[in-house]
C-alpha positions as CSV (number, residue, x, y, z in Angstrom):
1,M,-5.2,75.5,38.0
2,L,-2.9,77.0,40.6
3,V,-4.6,74.9,43.4
4,L,-4.0,71.7,41.3
5,F,-0.4,72.6,40.8
6,S,0.3,73.3,44.4
7,G,-1.4,70.1,45.4
8,I,0.9,68.1,43.1
9,V,4.0,69.9,44.4
10,G,2.8,69.1,48.0
11,I,2.4,65.4,47.2
12,A,5.9,65.2,45.5
13,S,7.7,66.9,48.4
14,A,5.8,65.0,51.1
15,Q,7.4,61.7,50.2
16,V,9.4,60.4,53.2
17,V,11.9,57.6,53.2
18,N,11.1,55.4,56.2
19,I,14.4,53.7,56.9
20,P,14.2,50.5,59.0
21,A,15.8,50.9,62.4
22,A,18.2,48.0,61.8
23,A,19.6,49.8,58.7
24,K,20.0,53.1,60.5
25,E,21.7,51.4,63.5
26,H,24.1,49.5,61.2
27,F,25.0,52.6,59.2
28,L,25.6,54.8,62.2
29,K,27.7,52.1,64.0
30,T,29.8,51.2,60.8
31,Y,30.3,54.6,59.2
32,T,30.9,56.9,62.2
33,S,32.5,59.7,60.2
34,A,30.0,59.7,57.3
35,Q,29.1,63.0,55.8
36,S,26.6,64.2,53.2
37,V,24.3,61.3,54.0
38,D,21.4,60.8,51.6
39,W,19.0,57.9,52.0
40,S,16.7,56.6,49.3
41,N,14.5,53.6,48.7
42,N,12.9,51.7,45.9
43,V,10.8,48.5,45.6
44,S,13.7,46.1,46.5
45,N,16.2,47.9,48.8
46,Y,17.4,51.0,50.7
47,T,20.5,52.9,49.6
48,V,22.5,55.5,51.4
49,R,24.9,57.7,49.5
50,F,27.6,59.3,51.6
51,K,31.2,60.5,51.9
52,N,33.6,58.7,54.2
53,G,37.2,59.8,54.6
54,G,36.9,61.7,51.3
55,A,35.6,58.6,49.4
56,D,32.2,58.5,47.7
57,M,30.3,55.5,49.0
58,R,27.0,53.7,48.8
59,A,25.7,51.2,51.3
60,H,22.8,49.0,50.3
61,Y,20.3,47.5,52.7
62,R,17.5,44.9,52.2
63,L,13.9,45.8,52.9
64,D,14.2,44.3,56.4
65,G,17.1,46.6,57.2
66,T,19.9,44.1,57.0
67,W,23.1,45.2,55.3
68,N,23.7,43.7,51.8
69,F,26.8,45.4,50.4
70,T,28.8,48.7,50.3
71,E,30.4,50.2,47.2
72,T,33.4,52.6,47.4
73,L,33.6,54.5,44.1
74,L,37.0,54.4,42.5
75,T,38.8,56.0,39.5
76,T,40.2,53.8,36.8
77,G,43.6,54.7,38.2
78,D,42.6,53.1,41.5
79,I,41.9,49.7,39.9
80,P,44.3,47.1,41.4
81,K,46.9,46.0,38.8
82,S,45.7,42.3,39.0
83,V,42.1,43.4,38.2
84,K,43.1,45.8,35.4
85,S,45.4,43.2,33.8
86,S,42.6,40.6,33.8
87,Y,40.1,43.2,32.4
88,D,42.6,44.2,29.7
89,K,42.8,40.5,28.6
90,S,39.1,39.8,28.9
91,R,36.3,39.8,26.2
92,F,35.5,43.3,27.5
93,S,39.0,44.8,26.8
94,D,37.7,47.0,23.9
95,W,34.7,48.2,26.0
96,E,34.6,51.7,27.5
97,I,34.9,51.7,31.3
98,V,32.0,53.8,32.7
99,S,32.6,53.3,36.5
100,V,34.6,51.3,39.0
101,A,33.9,50.4,42.6
102,K,35.3,48.3,45.4
103,V,32.4,46.2,46.7
104,D,32.3,44.7,50.2
105,N,29.4,42.3,50.7
106,D,27.7,40.4,53.5
107,N,29.5,37.2,52.4
108,K,32.8,38.9,53.6
109,E,34.0,39.1,50.0
110,Q,35.8,42.1,48.6
111,L,35.2,42.4,44.9
112,Y,35.9,45.0,42.3
113,R,33.1,46.0,40.0
114,I,33.8,47.5,36.5
115,E,30.8,48.9,34.6
116,A,31.6,48.8,30.9
117,K,29.7,49.7,27.8
118,K,30.0,49.1,24.1
119,G,27.4,50.7,22.0
120,I,24.1,50.3,23.8
121,A,25.3,47.2,25.7
122,K,26.3,47.6,29.4
123,E,27.8,45.0,31.7
124,F,28.9,44.9,35.3
125,V,32.0,42.7,35.5
126,F,33.1,41.6,39.0
127,Y,36.7,40.5,39.9
128,N,38.2,39.3,43.2
129,K,41.3,41.1,44.4
130,K,43.5,38.5,42.6
131,G,42.0,39.5,39.3
132,K,39.8,36.5,38.8
133,E,36.5,37.2,37.0
134,I,33.7,36.2,39.4
135,K,30.6,37.1,37.5
136,T,29.0,39.5,35.0
137,A,25.6,41.1,35.0
138,A,23.9,43.1,32.3
139,T,22.7,46.6,33.2
140,L,20.2,49.0,31.7
Protein backbone atom coordinates (compact mmCIF):
# COMPACT_ATOMS: atom_id res chain seq x y z
CA MET A 1 0.00 0.00 0.00
CA LEU A 2 2.80 2.40 0.90
CA VAL A 3 4.62 1.60 -2.34
CA LEU A 4 1.47 2.35 -4.37
CA PHE A 5 0.95 5.68 -2.56
CA SER A 6 4.55 6.80 -3.07
CA GLY A 7 4.28 5.84 -6.76
CA ILE A 8 1.20 8.04 -7.16
CA VAL A 9 2.87 10.96 -5.39
CA GLY A 10 5.95 10.53 -7.63
CA ILE A 11 3.80 10.68 -10.78
CA ALA A 12 1.89 13.77 -9.61
CA SER A 13 5.03 15.69 -8.69
CA ALA A 14 6.88 14.64 -11.87
CA GLN A 15 4.62 16.66 -14.16
CA VAL A 16 6.73 19.22 -15.97
CA VAL A 17 5.39 22.13 -17.96
CA ASN A 18 7.33 22.25 -21.24
CA ILE A 19 7.00 25.86 -22.30
CA PRO A 20 7.70 26.60 -25.99
CA ALA A 21 10.87 28.63 -26.53
CA ALA A 22 8.93 31.37 -28.36
CA ALA A 23 6.70 31.90 -25.31
CA LYS A 24 9.63 32.04 -22.90
CA GLU A 25 11.55 34.45 -25.16
CA HIS A 26 8.54 36.78 -25.57
CA PHE A 27 7.81 36.74 -21.86
CA LEU A 28 11.42 37.49 -20.80
CA LYS A 29 11.75 40.28 -23.39
CA THR A 30 8.35 41.87 -22.61
CA TYR A 31 8.18 41.55 -18.83
CA THR A 32 11.78 42.20 -17.76
CA SER A 33 10.89 43.00 -14.14
CA ALA A 34 8.42 40.13 -13.62
CA GLN A 35 8.46 38.44 -10.22
CA SER A 36 6.75 35.36 -8.74
CA VAL A 37 6.55 33.76 -12.19
CA ASP A 38 4.41 30.59 -12.40
CA TRP A 39 3.82 28.81 -15.74
CA SER A 40 1.00 26.34 -16.37
CA ASN A 41 -0.50 24.67 -19.38
CA ASN A 42 -3.70 22.98 -20.42
CA VAL A 43 -4.99 21.47 -23.61
CA SER A 44 -5.39 24.78 -25.45
CA ASN A 45 -2.77 27.25 -24.15
CA TYR A 46 0.04 28.21 -21.77
CA THR A 47 -0.50 30.74 -19.01
CA VAL A 48 2.06 32.52 -16.89
CA ARG A 49 0.96 34.24 -13.68
CA PHE A 50 3.31 36.89 -12.35
CA LYS A 51 3.69 40.23 -10.62
CA ASN A 52 4.95 43.21 -12.58
CA GLY A 53 5.40 46.57 -10.93
CA GLY A 54 3.13 45.46 -8.08
CA ALA A 55 0.33 44.41 -10.43
CA ASP A 56 -0.98 40.84 -10.63
CA MET A 57 -0.86 39.76 -14.27
CA ARG A 58 -1.46 36.75 -16.51
CA ALA A 59 0.01 36.32 -19.98
CA HIS A 60 -1.56 33.73 -22.29
CA TYR A 61 0.27 31.97 -25.11
CA ARG A 62 -0.97 29.65 -27.85
CA LEU A 63 0.34 26.09 -28.10
CA ASP A 64 2.91 27.18 -30.70
CA GLY A 65 4.30 29.73 -28.21
CA THR A 66 2.90 32.88 -29.83
CA TRP A 67 1.50 35.50 -27.47
CA ASN A 68 -2.30 35.79 -27.39
CA PHE A 69 -3.18 38.29 -24.64
CA THR A 70 -2.21 39.61 -21.21
CA GLU A 71 -4.54 40.43 -18.34
CA THR A 72 -3.73 42.95 -15.64
CA LEU A 73 -6.01 42.31 -12.67
CA LEU A 74 -7.77 45.41 -11.35
CA THR A 75 -9.99 46.31 -8.44
CA THR A 76 -13.51 47.62 -9.07
CA GLY A 77 -12.19 51.04 -8.07
CA ASP A 78 -9.71 50.91 -10.97
CA ILE A 79 -12.40 50.51 -13.65
CA PRO A 80 -12.28 53.55 -15.97
CA LYS A 81 -15.29 55.84 -15.48
CA SER A 82 -16.48 55.32 -19.06
CA VAL A 83 -16.49 51.53 -18.61
CA LYS A 84 -18.14 51.66 -15.18
CA SER A 85 -20.82 54.01 -16.46
CA SER A 86 -21.61 51.70 -19.39
CA TYR A 87 -21.68 48.66 -17.12
CA ASP A 88 -24.02 50.44 -14.67
CA LYS A 89 -26.43 51.15 -17.55
CA SER A 90 -26.16 47.66 -19.07
CA ARG A 91 -28.35 44.57 -18.74
CA PHE A 92 -25.75 43.36 -16.19
CA SER A 93 -26.11 46.34 -13.84
CA ASP A 94 -27.74 44.24 -11.12
CA TRP A 95 -25.15 41.45 -11.41
CA GLU A 96 -22.34 41.08 -8.87
CA ILE A 97 -18.88 42.00 -10.17
CA VAL A 98 -16.55 39.06 -9.47
CA SER A 99 -13.34 40.30 -11.10
CA VAL A 100 -12.01 43.01 -13.38
CA ALA A 101 -9.02 43.02 -15.72
CA LYS A 102 -7.43 45.20 -18.36
CA VAL A 103 -6.76 42.99 -21.39
CA ASP A 104 -4.12 43.75 -24.02
CA ASN A 105 -4.37 41.38 -26.98
CA ASP A 106 -2.45 40.52 -30.12
CA ASN A 107 -4.85 42.67 -32.19
CA LYS A 108 -3.37 45.71 -30.42
CA GLU A 109 -6.66 46.26 -28.60
CA GLN A 110 -6.93 47.30 -25.00
CA LEU A 111 -10.15 46.02 -23.47
CA TYR A 112 -11.60 45.87 -20.00
CA ARG A 113 -13.08 42.56 -18.90
CA ILE A 114 -15.67 42.43 -16.16
CA GLU A 115 -16.61 39.01 -14.82
CA ALA A 116 -20.12 39.23 -13.41
CA LYS A 117 -22.47 36.71 -11.83
CA LYS A 118 -26.12 36.46 -10.98
CA GLY A 119 -27.22 33.27 -9.29
CA ILE A 120 -25.42 30.45 -11.10
CA ALA A 121 -25.00 32.46 -14.33
CA LYS A 122 -21.58 34.02 -15.02
CA GLU A 123 -20.55 36.25 -17.92
CA PHE A 124 -17.41 37.97 -19.10
CA VAL A 125 -18.34 41.40 -20.48
CA PHE A 126 -15.69 43.20 -22.56
CA TYR A 127 -15.57 46.99 -23.09
CA ASN A 128 -13.22 49.22 -25.02
CA LYS A 129 -11.64 52.14 -23.17
CA LYS A 130 -14.44 54.46 -24.32
CA GLY A 131 -16.97 52.24 -22.54
CA LYS A 132 -18.51 50.58 -25.59
CA GLU A 133 -19.49 46.96 -24.97
CA ILE A 134 -17.52 44.81 -27.41
CA LYS A 135 -18.62 41.26 -26.57
CA THR A 136 -19.81 38.89 -23.87
CA ALA A 137 -18.88 35.30 -23.16
CA ALA A 138 -20.48 32.87 -20.73
CA THR A 139 -18.15 31.33 -18.14
CA LEU A 140 -18.41 28.22 -16.02
